N, C-alpha and C positions, 0 to 999 in steps of 0.2 A: 496374467496370461502366461508369463514365463514360468511361474510355478506349476501351472497346469500342464504345460508342454514337458517340463522336466519330469513331472509325475508320470506322464505317458511313456517317456523313455524308460524310466525305472521299472514301471509295472510290466510293460511289454517286453523289455529286455530280460527281466527275471522269468517271465512266462516262457519266452522263447528258449532261453538257455535251459530251463527245467525240462521243457518238451524235448530238446535235443538230447539231454542226458537220459531221459526216460526211453527215448528211441534207441540210444546206444545200449541201454540195459535190456532192451527188448521186452519192455513192459507192455502187455496186450492192452488194447483200447478199453476193454471192459474192466480192467484193474486200475487204469489211470483216470484221473480227473483233473480239472484245472487247478484245484487246491494243491495237489501234489506237484503240478507243474511249477506254480509260483513259489512254493516252499523249497523245492529242490533248487530252482534258480537262485533264490535269495541266499540259501546256504552256500552255494558255489561262489557268488560274488562276495559274501561276507568272509568266507575262508580266504579268498585271494587278498582281500583288503587287510586281514589280520596277518597274512604272510608277508606284507610289505610290498605287494605289487603296486606300481605307480598308478595313480588314479586316471591318468590319461589312457593307460592300457585298459583299465576297467571301463572307461567311457566307450572305447571302441568295441569292447565285448558286449556292452549294452546295445550298441548299434547292430552288431551281429545278431544278438538275441531278438531284437525287434523284427529283423528280417525273418528270422526263424519263426517267430510268433505269427506273422502274417502268412507265411507259407503253411504252417500247421493249421491255421484257421481256414485256409482255402482247402487243404487236403481233407480235413475232418468236418467240413461244414455239414455233411449229411448225417453225422452222428448226433447232432443236436436238433431235437424236434422243435417245432414251432411253439409248443406249449412250454418246453424247458427254456427256450430263448425268451419268451414273455416273462417267465418267472425271474430269470436273471435280470431282466430290465426292470421289473417291479422292485426287486431288492435293491438295485442300484439307485432307483428313484428315492427310496427311503433313506439312502445314505447321503443325498445331496446336501442337506443342512450340515452334516458332519464334514463333508468335503469342503464346503465353503468356509466353515469355521477353521478348518485346518490350514487351507492355502491362503486365506485372506485375513489372517490375524497374525500379529507379530509375536515373537518370543518375549513374553513379558513376565513370566514367573521366574523367580530367582534361580531355583534349582535347575530348571530347564535351560535357561540362558547361560548360567555360569558353571554348570557341571556337565550335563548331558551333551548339549550342543557346543559347548566351548571346546571340547576335545575335537569335534568336527572342524571347528575353525582352525585349530592347530594343524590338523591333518591336511586341510585344504591349502594352507600357506606353505606347509612343508612338502606338499605334493605326494604324501604317503604317510603311513603310520610310523615308520622308523627312519624317515629321511633326516630328521633332526634328533635332538636329545629327547627321548620320549620315555616316560612323561616328565615334563619339566618339574623341578622340585616345588614350585609354588602352586601347582594345580591341586584342587581339592579332590578327594576320593579317587585316586589314580587306579584303584583295583576294580572300579565299576566296569561292567561289560561295555563294549564299544560299538554296539549295533547302531545307535543313533549317531555316533561320531562318524563311522565309516560311511553310512548312507547319506548323512547331511553333507559331508565333504564331497561325496560323489555327485550329489545334486548341485552343489555350488560349482563343481568342475564342469558339469554339463552347461550351466548358465554362464560361466566365466567370471563370476563375482560372488562375494559373500555379503549378505545383508541379514536383516531380521526376519525375512519372509521366505526367501528361496530355499534355505536349508530345510524348512518344514515339509517340503515335498517328500523328504525321507519317510515321513509318517504315512504317506499314501501306500507304501509297500505292505505294511501289516494291515492297513485298512482294506486293501484289495484282497489280501489273504483271508481276512475275516469274511468278506463278502462271498468269495468263492467257497470258503469252508462251510458256511451256513447253507449255501445253495447245493452243496454236494451231499447233505444229509438225506437219509432215506425216510423222510416224512413229507407230508403234503405241503403245498405252497403256503397255506394260511398258518401252518405250524412254524414254517421257516420264518415267516414274517414276525410272528410272536417271539421266536428265539432271537432273531436279529434285533428286535426292539429292546429286549432285555439286555443284550450285549452292548448296545449303544447307550441306552438311557442310564443304566446304573453306574457305569464308570464316569459318564458325563464329561466334564472338562479335562479330565486326565487323559482322554484320548487325543484331543487336539491341542492341548496347551503345551506339549513338549515333555510332560512327565511320562515315565515308563510304567508306572503302577497299573494304569488302565489296561495296557497291552499284556502285562503279566496275567491279569484277571481274565481277559478275553481268551487268550490261548490256553490258559488252564481250563476254562469252561469248554472250549472246543475239544480239548483232549478228552474230557469226560463225556461230552456229547457223542463223540465218535466211538468211545468205548461202549457206551450204551447201544449205539447203532450196531457195533460189532456183535454185542451180545444178543441182539434181536435178529440180525440178518446172517451172522456168521460169515461175513465176507472179509477176506484178508485185507482188502483195500481199506476198510474202515479201521482195522487194527493198525495198519501202517499210518493212516492219518492221525489216529490217536497218539501214537508214539512220537510222530514228527511234531505234533502240537505241543506235547510236553517238553520236548527238546528245545523248541522255540522259546519257551518261558525263560530259559537260562540265557538267551541272547540279550535280554532287556535289563535284568537286575540280578544282583547277587541273591536276593530273596527268592528268585525264580528257581534256583537249584534245589533248595529244600522242598519247595512246593511240587516240583517235578518228581522228586524222589518219593515224597509221601503219596502223591497221586499214583505213581507206578506201583508202590507197595499195596495200596488199597485195591487197585485194579487186579493185581496178581492174586490177592486174597479172594476177591469176588470170583475170579476165573477158576481158582481151585475149588471153591465151594460149589460152583456150577459145572465143574468138570469141562471147561471150555478149552479146546486146543485148536490152534490155527491149522488149516489144511496145508499139507506139505506141498502139494502140486502148485507150481507157479509162485512160490513164496520167495525164492532167492532174489529176484529183482527188487521186490519190496524191501527185503532186508538190506540190500545195498543202498536204497534210498534213505532208510533210517540211519544207516552208518554215515552216509554223506551229510545228513543234517547234524550229526554229532560232531563232525570235524571242527567247526568253529569253536565249540565249547572246549574241545581237547586242546586246540591251539592256544586259546586264551588262558586256560588253566596252566598249561605248560609254561607260558610266558610269565605268569604270576609266580610260578615256582622258581623259575630261573632268575628272576629279578628280585625275589624276596619280598614282593609286595603282598601285603595281607591287610585284612580289615582290622582296625584297632579294637574291635569288639572282642576278639579272641586272643588278645595279647595279655601276657601277665597271668596272674592267679585268677582264673575264671570263676572257680567255685567260691573263692574268698570274696570276690566282688558280688556274687549273687547273694551270699549270706549278709553282706553289709547292706545291700539294697533291700533285702527282705526285712532286716532289722530296722531300717529307716522308714518303713511304711510305704515303700514304693509299690508293692503289690496292689494295695487298695487304690492308689492313684491310677495305675495302669489299667486295672479292671474298670474303673469308672470311665476313663477317657478313651480306651481302646474298644471296649465291648458295650458299655451302656450308652454313652453319648453317640456312638456311630450306629446303634441299632442292631449290632451283631448278635447280642444275647437274645433279643426279642425275635430275631429271625430264626435262631436255633430253636427256640421254644415253639414258634409258629410252625416250623417245618416238622418238628417231632410230633406235636399234637395233631397236625393235619394228616400226616401220613399214617400214624398209628390209629387215629380215629377212622380214617378211610379203610384201613386194613380190617379192623374188627367189624365195622359196619358192612363191608363187603362180604365178610365171612359169615355173619349171622343174619344180616338183612340184605338190603340192596343199597349200593352206593355207586353213583355214576363215575366216581373218581378212584374206585378201588383198582389196584393193580394185582397182577399175579405174583406169587412168591418169587419167581425168577426175576421179574421186573423190579421188585423191591430190593433184591440182592444187588442188582445192577445199580440201583439208585443209592444204595448204601455207600458206594465208593465216593461220590462227591460229598455226601454228608459227613462221613468220617474224615475225609481229607480236610474239609473246612475246620473241623475241631482240632486236628493235630497241627495244621498250619497256624491256627490261632495260638496254639501253645508255643510254637516256634517264635512267633512275633512277641509274645509275652516275655519269653526268655531274652530276646534281643533287646527289648527295652530295659530289662533288668541289668543288662551288661553295658548299656550306653555310657560312653565317657562324657557325653554332653549333658547339659542341664535337663533333667527329666521332664519338667513342665514344658520347657521350650520344645524339646524333641517330640513330645506327644502332641502339642498344639500344632506343630508344623507338618506332621507326617501321619498321625494315627488315622485320620479320615481317608488317606490315600492307600496305605498299605493293607487296610482291612477290606478293601474293595474285592480282592480275589476271594476271600472267605465268604463275603456277602453275596457275591455273584453265584458261587456254587450253591449256597443255600437257596437262592432265588430259583435256581434250576430245579431243586428238589420240591419246590412248591409249584412250579410251572409244568413240569413233565407229567405228574399224576393227572393233570387236567388234559394235557395234549394227547397222551398215549391212548387213553380210553376213547377219546373222540376219533383218533385214527382208526381204532377197531370198529367203531360205529360207522364211520364213513366207508370202510372197506365192506362191511356187511351190507350197507345200503346199495353200494355199487354192484355187489355180487347179486343181490335180489333183482336189481334193475336189469342186469345182463341176462339172468335166467328167465325173466319175464319176457 
Protein backbone atom coordinates (compact mmCIF):
# COMPACT_ATOMS: atom_id res chain seq x y z
CA UNK A 1 0.00 0.00 0.00
CA UNK A 2 2.87 2.39 0.76
CA UNK A 3 4.26 1.85 -2.74
CA UNK A 4 0.87 2.62 -4.27
CA UNK A 5 0.53 5.82 -2.22
CA UNK A 6 4.03 6.94 -3.17
CA UNK A 7 3.22 6.24 -6.82
CA UNK A 8 0.18 8.50 -6.56
CA UNK A 9 2.29 11.32 -5.09
CA UNK A 10 4.90 10.96 -7.82
CA UNK A 11 2.43 10.77 -10.71
CA UNK A 12 0.05 13.48 -9.52
CA UNK A 13 2.95 15.69 -8.49
CA UNK A 14 4.56 15.48 -11.93
CA UNK A 15 1.19 15.99 -13.66
CA UNK A 16 0.39 19.05 -11.57
CA UNK A 17 3.82 20.65 -11.94
CA UNK A 18 3.71 20.03 -15.67
CA UNK A 19 0.25 21.57 -15.90
CA UNK A 20 1.49 24.58 -13.93
CA UNK A 21 4.43 25.05 -16.29
CA UNK A 22 2.18 24.72 -19.35
CA UNK A 23 -0.15 27.32 -17.88
CA UNK A 24 2.79 29.68 -17.34
CA UNK A 25 3.87 29.09 -20.95
CA UNK A 26 0.29 29.88 -22.02
CA UNK A 27 -0.11 26.66 -23.96
CA UNK A 28 -3.73 26.53 -25.21
CA UNK A 29 -5.91 23.61 -24.15
CA UNK A 30 -6.13 22.23 -27.70
CA UNK A 31 -2.32 21.98 -27.88
CA UNK A 32 -1.82 20.50 -24.39
CA UNK A 33 -2.59 16.97 -23.30
CA UNK A 34 -1.88 14.90 -20.16
CA UNK A 35 1.17 13.33 -21.79
CA UNK A 36 2.84 16.73 -22.10
CA UNK A 37 1.78 17.51 -18.52
CA UNK A 38 3.51 14.50 -17.01
CA UNK A 39 6.62 14.65 -19.20
CA UNK A 40 7.11 18.35 -18.45
CA UNK A 41 6.66 17.82 -14.71
CA UNK A 42 9.01 14.82 -14.76
CA UNK A 43 11.68 16.84 -16.59
CA UNK A 44 11.34 19.62 -14.01
CA UNK A 45 11.74 17.29 -11.00
CA UNK A 46 14.59 15.39 -12.67
CA UNK A 47 16.42 18.64 -13.48
CA UNK A 48 16.17 19.86 -9.90
CA UNK A 49 17.36 16.49 -8.59
CA UNK A 50 20.41 16.58 -10.86
CA UNK A 51 21.13 20.14 -9.74
CA UNK A 52 21.48 18.90 -6.18
CA UNK A 53 18.24 20.24 -4.71
CA UNK A 54 17.59 18.34 -1.41
CA UNK A 55 14.99 15.63 -1.71
CA UNK A 56 12.89 17.05 1.11
CA UNK A 57 12.42 20.17 -1.03
CA UNK A 58 11.43 17.98 -3.98
CA UNK A 59 8.92 16.15 -1.74
CA UNK A 60 7.22 19.44 -0.94
CA UNK A 61 7.21 20.31 -4.64
CA UNK A 62 5.39 17.02 -5.29
CA UNK A 63 2.81 17.94 -2.66
CA UNK A 64 2.34 21.30 -4.42
CA UNK A 65 2.10 19.54 -7.78
CA UNK A 66 -0.55 17.15 -6.45
CA UNK A 67 -2.67 20.12 -5.31
CA UNK A 68 -2.22 21.69 -8.76
CA UNK A 69 -3.20 18.41 -10.44
CA UNK A 70 -6.44 18.20 -8.46
CA UNK A 71 -7.22 21.85 -9.22
CA UNK A 72 -6.53 21.38 -12.95
CA UNK A 73 -8.68 18.24 -13.00
CA UNK A 74 -11.54 20.26 -11.55
CA UNK A 75 -11.01 23.22 -13.91
CA UNK A 76 -10.71 21.14 -17.07
CA UNK A 77 -13.23 18.41 -16.23
CA UNK A 78 -15.53 19.49 -19.06
CA UNK A 79 -12.79 19.10 -21.70
CA UNK A 80 -12.73 15.30 -21.30
CA UNK A 81 -15.75 13.61 -22.84
CA UNK A 82 -17.33 10.55 -21.27
CA UNK A 83 -16.09 8.46 -24.19
CA UNK A 84 -12.49 9.63 -23.71
CA UNK A 85 -12.71 9.06 -19.96
CA UNK A 86 -13.89 5.50 -20.59
CA UNK A 87 -10.95 4.93 -22.94
CA UNK A 88 -8.47 6.18 -20.35
CA UNK A 89 -10.05 3.80 -17.84
CA UNK A 90 -9.90 0.85 -20.24
CA UNK A 91 -6.22 1.43 -20.99
CA UNK A 92 -5.51 1.71 -17.27
CA UNK A 93 -7.28 -1.59 -16.64
CA UNK A 94 -5.00 -3.25 -19.18
CA UNK A 95 -1.99 -1.98 -17.22
CA UNK A 96 -3.09 -3.44 -13.87
CA UNK A 97 -0.96 -6.63 -14.20
CA UNK A 98 2.10 -4.49 -14.97
CA UNK A 99 1.33 -2.18 -12.04
CA UNK A 100 1.03 -5.13 -9.66
CA UNK A 101 4.26 -6.67 -10.95
CA UNK A 102 6.03 -3.33 -10.54
CA UNK A 103 4.88 -2.41 -7.03
CA UNK A 104 4.65 -5.80 -5.38
CA UNK A 105 7.85 -7.51 -6.50
CA UNK A 106 11.29 -6.88 -5.00
CA UNK A 107 14.41 -5.72 -6.79
CA UNK A 108 15.95 -9.09 -7.58
CA UNK A 109 17.91 -8.60 -10.81
CA UNK A 110 21.58 -7.86 -10.21
CA UNK A 111 21.96 -4.85 -12.54
CA UNK A 112 18.72 -3.28 -11.32
CA UNK A 113 19.56 -3.66 -7.63
CA UNK A 114 23.30 -3.06 -7.73
CA UNK A 115 23.61 -0.38 -10.43
CA UNK A 116 20.43 1.47 -11.31
CA UNK A 117 18.71 1.59 -7.95
CA UNK A 118 21.88 1.46 -5.87
CA UNK A 119 22.57 5.07 -6.82
CA UNK A 120 19.10 5.91 -5.54
CA UNK A 121 20.05 4.34 -2.22
CA UNK A 122 23.16 6.52 -2.05
CA UNK A 123 21.15 9.64 -2.88
CA UNK A 124 18.49 8.80 -0.30
CA UNK A 125 20.94 8.41 2.57
CA UNK A 126 22.94 11.45 1.44
CA UNK A 127 19.69 13.50 1.13
CA UNK A 128 20.61 14.58 -2.39
CA UNK A 129 22.78 13.88 -5.38
CA UNK A 130 25.83 15.90 -4.35
CA UNK A 131 25.53 15.89 -0.54
CA UNK A 132 28.32 13.33 -0.15
CA UNK A 133 31.19 12.34 -2.42
CA UNK A 134 29.43 11.40 -5.63
CA UNK A 135 29.94 9.01 -7.17
CA UNK A 136 31.93 6.93 -4.67
CA UNK A 137 34.94 5.24 -6.29
CA UNK A 138 33.61 1.72 -5.70
CA UNK A 139 30.31 2.20 -7.58
CA UNK A 140 29.92 0.46 -10.96
CA UNK A 141 29.01 2.38 -14.12
CA UNK A 142 29.09 5.91 -12.61
CA UNK A 143 28.44 7.52 -16.02
CA UNK A 144 25.00 5.91 -16.39
CA UNK A 145 22.04 8.37 -16.38
CA UNK A 146 20.43 8.80 -12.98
CA UNK A 147 16.66 8.86 -13.68
CA UNK A 148 16.01 5.71 -11.66
CA UNK A 149 18.34 6.95 -8.94
CA UNK A 150 16.68 10.35 -8.50
CA UNK A 151 13.11 9.07 -8.57
CA UNK A 152 13.76 5.99 -6.41
CA UNK A 153 15.42 8.21 -3.80
CA UNK A 154 12.46 10.55 -4.04
CA UNK A 155 10.05 7.66 -3.53
CA UNK A 156 12.01 6.50 -0.48
CA UNK A 157 11.99 10.08 0.84
CA UNK A 158 8.20 10.13 0.52
CA UNK A 159 7.94 6.88 2.48
CA UNK A 160 10.68 7.64 4.98
CA UNK A 161 12.67 4.41 4.46
CA UNK A 162 14.59 2.37 1.90
CA UNK A 163 13.78 -1.26 1.18
CA UNK A 164 13.55 -3.55 -1.86
CA UNK A 165 9.97 -2.52 -2.76
CA UNK A 166 9.36 1.17 -2.08
CA UNK A 167 11.95 2.56 -4.54
CA UNK A 168 10.25 0.71 -7.42
CA UNK A 169 7.43 3.25 -7.25
CA UNK A 170 9.82 5.34 -9.36
CA UNK A 171 8.94 3.11 -12.33
CA UNK A 172 5.32 4.23 -12.08
CA UNK A 173 6.27 7.64 -13.51
CA UNK A 174 7.33 6.33 -16.97
CA UNK A 175 4.49 3.79 -16.75
CA UNK A 176 1.95 6.60 -16.31
CA UNK A 177 3.63 8.56 -19.11
CA UNK A 178 3.30 5.52 -21.41
CA UNK A 179 -0.41 5.21 -20.51
CA UNK A 180 -1.12 8.89 -21.17
CA UNK A 181 1.06 8.89 -24.29
CA UNK A 182 -0.84 6.05 -25.95
CA UNK A 183 -4.17 7.59 -24.92
CA UNK A 184 -3.18 10.86 -26.61
CA UNK A 185 -2.59 9.35 -30.06
CA UNK A 186 -5.00 10.27 -32.86
CA UNK A 187 -6.28 6.74 -33.49
CA UNK A 188 -9.39 4.89 -32.38
CA UNK A 189 -9.71 3.15 -29.04
CA UNK A 190 -9.15 -0.40 -30.27
CA UNK A 191 -5.99 0.72 -32.09
CA UNK A 192 -4.70 2.28 -28.86
CA UNK A 193 -5.38 -0.99 -27.07
CA UNK A 194 -3.34 -2.89 -29.69
CA UNK A 195 -0.47 -0.38 -29.49
CA UNK A 196 -0.43 -0.44 -25.68
CA UNK A 197 -0.41 -4.24 -25.71
CA UNK A 198 2.65 -4.22 -28.00
CA UNK A 199 4.45 -1.69 -25.79
CA UNK A 200 3.84 -3.80 -22.68
CA UNK A 201 4.17 -7.37 -23.95
CA UNK A 202 7.35 -7.12 -26.03
CA UNK A 203 9.61 -5.49 -23.35
CA UNK A 204 8.10 -7.81 -20.73
CA UNK A 205 9.95 -8.06 -17.44
CA UNK A 206 12.36 -5.25 -18.33
CA UNK A 207 9.53 -2.79 -17.59
CA UNK A 208 8.90 -3.90 -14.01
CA UNK A 209 12.14 -5.63 -13.01
CA UNK A 210 14.19 -2.44 -12.58
CA UNK A 211 16.07 -2.53 -15.88
CA UNK A 212 15.93 0.61 -18.03
CA UNK A 213 16.12 -1.13 -21.44
CA UNK A 214 12.36 -1.61 -21.68
CA UNK A 215 11.69 2.08 -21.07
CA UNK A 216 14.23 3.07 -23.71
CA UNK A 217 12.26 0.92 -26.15
CA UNK A 218 8.85 2.25 -25.06
CA UNK A 219 9.72 5.93 -25.38
CA UNK A 220 11.57 5.33 -28.63
CA UNK A 221 8.40 3.73 -29.98
CA UNK A 222 6.24 6.57 -28.63
CA UNK A 223 8.48 9.07 -30.37
CA UNK A 224 7.96 7.37 -33.74
CA UNK A 225 4.24 6.87 -33.13
CA UNK A 226 3.79 10.58 -32.45
CA UNK A 227 5.90 11.45 -35.50
CA UNK A 228 3.61 9.33 -37.68
CA UNK A 229 0.67 11.00 -35.92
CA UNK A 230 2.17 14.38 -36.83
CA UNK A 231 2.67 13.31 -40.43
CA UNK A 232 -1.00 12.31 -40.72
CA UNK A 233 -2.61 15.14 -38.72
CA UNK A 234 0.01 17.93 -39.05
CA UNK A 235 -0.61 19.04 -35.48
CA UNK A 236 2.26 20.77 -33.71
CA UNK A 237 1.30 19.03 -30.48
CA UNK A 238 2.10 15.64 -31.99
CA UNK A 239 5.51 16.87 -33.13
CA UNK A 240 6.25 18.23 -29.65
CA UNK A 241 5.23 14.88 -28.11
CA UNK A 242 7.52 13.05 -30.55
CA UNK A 243 10.52 15.23 -29.69
CA UNK A 244 9.89 15.03 -25.94
CA UNK A 245 9.63 11.22 -26.18
CA UNK A 246 12.99 11.04 -27.96
CA UNK A 247 14.62 13.24 -25.32
CA UNK A 248 13.21 11.01 -22.59
CA UNK A 249 15.14 8.05 -24.01
CA UNK A 250 18.38 9.68 -22.88
CA UNK A 251 17.04 9.86 -19.29
CA UNK A 252 17.29 6.09 -18.88
CA UNK A 253 20.46 4.73 -20.51
CA UNK A 254 23.53 5.91 -22.41
CA UNK A 255 22.33 3.84 -25.37
CA UNK A 256 19.27 6.08 -25.44
CA UNK A 257 21.26 9.03 -26.77
CA UNK A 258 22.33 7.39 -30.07
CA UNK A 259 18.82 5.94 -30.45
CA UNK A 260 17.34 9.43 -30.03
CA UNK A 261 19.82 10.97 -32.49
CA UNK A 262 19.24 8.25 -35.10
CA UNK A 263 15.46 8.59 -34.68
CA UNK A 264 15.67 12.36 -35.07
CA UNK A 265 17.78 12.01 -38.23
CA UNK A 266 15.36 9.51 -39.80
CA UNK A 267 12.37 11.70 -38.90
CA UNK A 268 14.10 14.75 -40.40
CA UNK A 269 14.80 12.78 -43.59
CA UNK A 270 11.17 11.67 -43.86
CA UNK A 271 10.01 15.26 -43.21
CA UNK A 272 12.24 16.58 -45.99
CA UNK A 273 10.99 13.97 -48.45
CA UNK A 274 7.37 14.77 -47.54
CA UNK A 275 8.03 18.54 -47.32
CA UNK A 276 6.50 18.73 -43.87
CA UNK A 277 6.95 21.96 -41.93
CA UNK A 278 5.40 22.75 -38.53
CA UNK A 279 2.90 25.58 -38.37
CA UNK A 280 4.52 28.72 -37.00
CA UNK A 281 1.43 29.95 -35.17
CA UNK A 282 1.44 28.92 -31.51
CA UNK A 283 4.65 26.90 -31.78
CA UNK A 284 6.78 28.88 -29.31
CA UNK A 285 5.24 27.41 -26.09
CA UNK A 286 5.77 23.90 -27.48
CA UNK A 287 9.39 24.75 -28.30
CA UNK A 288 9.88 25.87 -24.69
CA UNK A 289 8.51 22.53 -23.45
CA UNK A 290 10.91 20.60 -25.68
CA UNK A 291 13.80 22.71 -24.39
CA UNK A 292 12.72 22.09 -20.79
CA UNK A 293 12.72 18.33 -21.45
CA UNK A 294 16.28 18.71 -22.75
CA UNK A 295 17.58 20.37 -19.54
CA UNK A 296 18.27 17.13 -17.55
CA UNK A 297 20.28 15.71 -20.46
CA UNK A 298 22.38 18.88 -20.68
CA UNK A 299 22.94 18.95 -16.91
CA UNK A 300 24.09 15.33 -16.78
CA UNK A 301 26.32 15.61 -19.84
CA UNK A 302 27.89 18.76 -18.37
CA UNK A 303 28.49 16.93 -15.08
CA UNK A 304 30.19 14.03 -16.89
CA UNK A 305 32.38 16.49 -18.79
CA UNK A 306 33.41 18.41 -15.67
CA UNK A 307 34.17 15.26 -13.65
CA UNK A 308 35.92 13.44 -16.49
CA UNK A 309 33.63 10.42 -16.22
CA UNK A 310 33.26 8.47 -19.44
CA UNK A 311 32.36 5.03 -20.62
CA UNK A 312 35.32 2.62 -20.87
CA UNK A 313 34.01 1.63 -24.30
CA UNK A 314 35.54 4.68 -25.94
CA UNK A 315 38.80 4.83 -24.02
CA UNK A 316 42.09 4.14 -25.78
CA UNK A 317 42.57 3.08 -29.41
CA UNK A 318 38.97 2.48 -30.53
CA UNK A 319 39.75 1.51 -34.14
CA UNK A 320 42.54 -0.80 -33.05
CA UNK A 321 40.22 -2.61 -30.65
CA UNK A 322 37.62 -3.01 -33.38
CA UNK A 323 40.21 -4.58 -35.71
CA UNK A 324 41.33 -6.97 -32.99
CA UNK A 325 37.72 -7.97 -32.25
CA UNK A 326 36.99 -8.58 -35.94
CA UNK A 327 40.15 -10.65 -36.36
CA UNK A 328 39.17 -12.82 -33.38
CA UNK A 329 35.82 -13.77 -34.90
CA UNK A 330 33.73 -11.57 -32.60
CA UNK A 331 31.51 -10.40 -35.46
CA UNK A 332 30.05 -13.84 -36.07
CA UNK A 333 29.38 -14.38 -32.36
CA UNK A 334 27.68 -10.98 -32.04
CA UNK A 335 25.58 -11.64 -35.14
CA UNK A 336 24.37 -14.95 -33.77
CA UNK A 337 23.56 -13.86 -30.22
CA UNK A 338 22.38 -10.29 -30.88
CA UNK A 339 20.39 -10.73 -34.08
CA UNK A 340 19.61 -14.40 -34.64
CA UNK A 341 18.88 -15.72 -31.14
CA UNK A 342 16.80 -12.63 -30.23
CA UNK A 343 14.71 -12.81 -33.42
CA UNK A 344 15.77 -9.34 -34.62
CA UNK A 345 16.94 -10.57 -38.03
CA UNK A 346 13.70 -12.45 -38.65
CA UNK A 347 11.66 -9.40 -37.63
CA UNK A 348 13.58 -7.29 -40.17
CA UNK A 349 12.87 -9.84 -42.86
CA UNK A 350 9.18 -10.17 -41.91
CA UNK A 351 8.70 -6.40 -41.85
CA UNK A 352 10.41 -5.91 -45.21
CA UNK A 353 8.55 -8.75 -46.95
CA UNK A 354 5.18 -7.77 -45.43
CA UNK A 355 5.37 -4.07 -46.27
CA UNK A 356 6.89 -4.47 -49.74
CA UNK A 357 4.39 -7.21 -50.53
CA UNK A 358 1.43 -5.12 -49.36
CA UNK A 359 2.70 -2.13 -51.35
CA UNK A 360 2.89 -4.01 -54.67
CA UNK A 361 -0.33 -5.93 -54.02
CA UNK A 362 -2.10 -2.66 -53.30
CA UNK A 363 -0.63 -1.03 -56.40
CA UNK A 364 -1.56 -3.71 -58.90
CA UNK A 365 -4.37 -5.64 -57.20
CA UNK A 366 -6.21 -5.18 -53.91
CA UNK A 367 -4.65 -5.53 -50.48
CA UNK A 368 -6.47 -4.52 -47.27
CA UNK A 369 -3.17 -3.62 -45.60
CA UNK A 370 -1.68 -1.46 -48.35
CA UNK A 371 -0.76 2.08 -47.32
CA UNK A 372 -0.32 5.24 -49.34
CA UNK A 373 3.14 6.33 -50.45
CA UNK A 374 3.10 9.07 -47.81
CA UNK A 375 2.32 6.59 -45.05
CA UNK A 376 5.11 4.27 -46.19
CA UNK A 377 7.58 7.16 -46.04
CA UNK A 378 6.48 7.88 -42.49
CA UNK A 379 6.81 4.19 -41.64
CA UNK A 380 10.34 4.11 -43.06
CA UNK A 381 11.58 6.19 -40.12
CA UNK A 382 11.16 3.46 -37.44
CA UNK A 383 12.33 0.75 -39.85
CA UNK A 384 15.57 2.56 -40.73
CA UNK A 385 16.08 3.59 -37.11
CA UNK A 386 15.95 -0.04 -36.01
CA UNK A 387 18.68 -0.96 -38.53
CA UNK A 388 21.06 1.88 -37.68
CA UNK A 389 20.53 1.41 -33.95
CA UNK A 390 21.31 -2.29 -34.32
CA UNK A 391 24.55 -1.27 -36.05
CA UNK A 392 25.41 0.91 -33.03
CA UNK A 393 24.79 -2.02 -30.69
CA UNK A 394 26.97 -4.23 -32.89
CA UNK A 395 29.81 -1.70 -32.59
CA UNK A 396 29.38 -1.43 -28.81
CA UNK A 397 29.82 -5.18 -28.43
CA UNK A 398 32.93 -5.05 -30.60
CA UNK A 399 34.37 -2.48 -28.17
CA UNK A 400 33.35 -4.16 -24.93
CA UNK A 401 36.19 -4.53 -22.41
CA UNK A 402 34.31 -7.41 -20.74
CA UNK A 403 34.27 -11.04 -21.82
CA UNK A 404 32.19 -11.01 -25.00
CA UNK A 405 30.33 -14.27 -24.33
CA UNK A 406 29.35 -13.11 -20.85
CA UNK A 407 28.38 -9.63 -22.06
CA UNK A 408 26.16 -10.96 -24.82
CA UNK A 409 24.56 -13.59 -22.60
CA UNK A 410 23.60 -11.05 -19.92
CA UNK A 411 22.50 -8.09 -22.04
CA UNK A 412 21.84 -8.85 -25.73
CA UNK A 413 18.23 -9.91 -25.16
CA UNK A 414 17.58 -6.61 -23.33
CA UNK A 415 19.32 -4.00 -25.48
CA UNK A 416 17.80 -5.30 -28.73
CA UNK A 417 14.26 -4.72 -27.39
CA UNK A 418 14.20 -1.15 -28.75
CA UNK A 419 15.00 -2.33 -32.28
CA UNK A 420 12.51 -5.21 -32.09
CA UNK A 421 9.72 -2.95 -30.81
CA UNK A 422 10.19 -0.50 -33.68
CA UNK A 423 10.07 -3.38 -36.15
CA UNK A 424 6.90 -4.67 -34.48
CA UNK A 425 5.31 -1.27 -35.06
CA UNK A 426 6.15 -1.51 -38.77
CA UNK A 427 4.18 -4.77 -38.82
CA UNK A 428 1.32 -3.49 -36.68
CA UNK A 429 0.66 -0.06 -38.17
CA UNK A 430 -0.01 -1.27 -41.76
CA UNK A 431 -2.83 -3.32 -40.25
CA UNK A 432 -4.20 -0.57 -38.00
CA UNK A 433 -4.05 2.44 -40.34
CA UNK A 434 -6.16 0.95 -43.19
CA UNK A 435 -8.68 -0.24 -40.60
CA UNK A 436 -8.83 3.36 -39.35
CA UNK A 437 -9.71 4.49 -42.88
CA UNK A 438 -12.36 1.80 -43.15
CA UNK A 439 -13.88 2.78 -39.82
CA UNK A 440 -13.95 6.45 -40.84
CA UNK A 441 -15.66 5.61 -44.13
CA UNK A 442 -18.27 3.46 -42.40
CA UNK A 443 -18.95 6.21 -39.87
CA UNK A 444 -19.26 8.79 -42.67
CA UNK A 445 -21.77 6.59 -44.55
CA UNK A 446 -23.80 6.02 -41.40
CA UNK A 447 -23.89 9.76 -40.72
CA UNK A 448 -24.98 10.62 -44.28
CA UNK A 449 -27.67 7.97 -44.19
